[in-house]
C-alpha positions in Angstrom: 41.0 45.1 10.5 41.0 45.9 13.8 40.6 49.8 14.4 42.9 51.2 16.8 40.8 53.1 19.6 42.3 55.9 21.9 40.7 56.2 25.3 38.3 59.0 24.1 37.0 56.5 21.6 36.3 54.0 23.9 34.7 57.0 26.0 32.1 57.6 23.1 31.4 54.0 22.7 30.6 53.1 26.2 28.0 56.7 26.6 26.7 55.7 23.0 26.1 52.0 24.7 25.0 53.2 27.9 22.3 55.8 25.1 22.8 55.6 21.2 20.5 58.7 21.3 22.3 60.9 23.4 22.6 64.3 21.8 26.4 65.3 20.1 26.1 68.3 22.6 25.3 66.0 26.0 28.3 63.8 24.5 30.9 66.2 23.5 30.3 67.6 27.6 31.0 63.5 28.7 33.7 63.2 27.3 35.4 66.2 27.5 35.4 67.4 23.7 33.8 70.0 21.0 30.6 69.1 20.0 31.9 68.9 16.5 34.9 66.8 17.2 32.9 64.7 19.0 30.6 64.2 15.7 33.5 63.8 13.3 34.6 60.9 16.1 31.3 59.2 15.7 31.2 59.5 12.1 34.6 58.0 11.8 33.2 55.1 13.8 31.1 54.7 12.3 32.3 54.7 8.7 35.4 52.6 10.0 32.7 50.0 10.8 33.0 50.5 14.9 29.9 51.7 15.7 27.4 49.2 13.3 23.9 50.6 14.2 21.6 51.4 16.8 18.6 49.7 18.2 16.3 50.3 20.7 16.2 47.8 23.5 12.6 45.8 23.7 11.0 44.4 26.7 10.0 41.2 25.6 7.3 40.3 28.1 5.4 43.9 27.4 5.5 42.8 23.6 3.6 39.6 24.6 7.3 37.4 24.5 7.6 35.8 27.9 9.5 32.9 26.7 12.5 33.6 26.6 15.1 30.1 25.6 18.7 29.4 24.1 18.4 26.1 22.0 21.9 24.8 20.9 21.6 23.1 17.5 23.9 20.2 16.6 23.4 20.1 12.4 25.9 17.4 11.1 27.2 17.9 7.7 29.2 20.6 5.6 28.3 24.1 6.2 27.5 24.4 2.8 24.5 22.3 3.4 23.4 24.8 6.0 21.5 26.9 3.3 18.1 25.8 4.8 18.7 26.8 8.2 19.8 30.0 7.1 16.8 30.9 5.6 14.1 29.3 8.6 16.4 31.9 10.3 15.3 35.1 8.1 11.8 33.7 8.2 11.0 33.1 12.1 11.3 36.5 13.6 11.2 34.9 17.0 15.0 33.5 16.5 16.3 36.9 17.8 20.4 35.6 17.5 21.9 33.0 16.3 25.8 32.4 16.8 28.3 29.3 15.0 30.0 28.0 17.5 32.2 25.3 17.8 32.2 21.9 20.2 29.3 19.9 20.2 26.8 22.0 18.7 27.5 24.1 15.9 24.8 26.8 16.4 23.2 28.1 19.8 19.7 30.5 18.6 18.5 33.3 21.3 14.7 32.6 20.7 11.9 34.4 22.4 8.2 33.0 21.9 4.4 33.6 23.1 4.0 30.6 25.0 5.1 26.9 25.3 3.3 25.8 22.8 5.1 28.7 20.5 8.4 27.4 21.7 8.1 24.0 20.7 6.6 24.6 17.3 10.2 26.1 16.4 12.2 23.8 18.5 10.2 21.0 16.0 11.3 22.9 13.1 14.7 23.3 14.1 14.8 19.6 15.1 14.5 18.9 11.2 18.0 19.6 11.1 19.5 17.8 13.5 19.0 17.5 17.6 18.6 20.2 19.7 18.8 20.9 23.3 16.4 23.7 24.5 17.5 26.0 28.0 14.6 28.2 29.4 16.0 31.5 30.9 15.4 32.2 34.1 16.4 35.7 34.6 18.8 38.0 32.8 21.5 38.8 35.6 23.2 40.4 32.5 21.3 42.1 29.8 23.1 42.8 26.4 26.4 45.0 26.4 28.9 45.9 24.3 32.6 45.4 24.5 34.8 48.0 27.2 38.2 49.2 26.8 40.2 46.0 27.3 42.5 45.7 30.5 46.5 45.3 30.2 48.0 42.4 29.2 44.3 40.9 27.7 45.2 40.5 24.5 48.4 38.4 25.1 46.3 35.4 27.3 
């Protein structure tokens, strides 16, 4: 169910997406509310499932994972037979994200590895499920970001 968010909720979300460790007092100052009102709003957003967690951004290269790739997987057959792939997703921590998609490919996976050989090993594991297409990431002109206030009329488009 979609939550109805006002401008203050969106301001809180923007600040938390920028810095999830911001103190409530500072967050309150930035969104022009009292600390208690801000805390209550954040808790309401958490309870409603709008805020689903807080994470640290990790520099992949500095942690020994310099190779980043997007692997598209075409997995033939009904969705009920996709359980083996779901198990592999749980087992391989190098697979950072998996999106179920429409179109020719069934899945798009973001994978971080220690080397090209390591990437090849994971792509070979994925190939048992269907055909793969691998793209190496050269740079990230836009890092991961969350949603912002929808533009007027965007919902009708």
